[in-house]
C-alpha positions, 0 to 999 in steps of 0.5 A: 190292113192285114195282122203278121201270121207270128203275132196271129200264131202267138196270140191264138197260142195263148187259147189252151187246148185240148191236143187229139189225134183224129182218124179217118181210113183212106181209099184202101183201107189203110188208117189215117192220122194226124194230132190237132187242137182246132177240133169242138163239139158243135151240137148237142143235138144232134151231137156234132163235132167239128175238127179243121184240117190243114189242106198240107197235112199228108192225110189231107185227102184222106179226110176229104174222101172220108164218110167217117173220122174219130177224134182220139182225146189225148191224156197227159202221159200220150205226149209221145203220140202228138209228137208221133201223129204231128209229122208228115210221114206214112206208116204213122199206125205201125208199132201204135196199139189201135183197134176199129170202131164201130165206122172202121175208123181207128180208135187209139188205145188208151186214149183219155176218151174217143169221138167217132163221127160220121162225115157230115159236111165241108167248108172252106176255111182258109188254108184249112177245111172244116169238118162237121160230123155226127158223133154215133159212138163215143168212149172213155177209158177206165180212170186209174187215176191219171186221166188228166187231158194234155193241154197245148198252151203257147207253143208247148204241153201244159199241166192242168193244176187243179181238178174239177169240183167233185171230182177225186 
């Protein structure tokens, strides 16, 4: 019994997810990146991160050949970056503030947080590849009181209405 793709997409859209921009560098040393919500921590010891990338992504080949990548967790006010990196185009980093991390991959300026990883494994996953990386560096932006994450829910962006207990 085959599940209708649209019904599956709608059901999975009910899973709220933080929005990230996953970055790497290609063979020529050019920065590459894409918007991703299929991202999660996989293990604490060792610290592993899992990222799923569509085979049709314009920078898929760069990730397949990469030795490192970074997950940049977007802030609520960075919706424009989500849209920018979701498009298929070259030169996505032109005009986008970023700096190289310890592995040389781009870290987006002002992101809520970032985790830099060395690629340790790749697994097939339907029309995606599952990339696993060991975290070697992480950082969080200085809080200015507006440090809510950008969240994707039911095909659009959603706001978190409540702060965790004890948060200011």
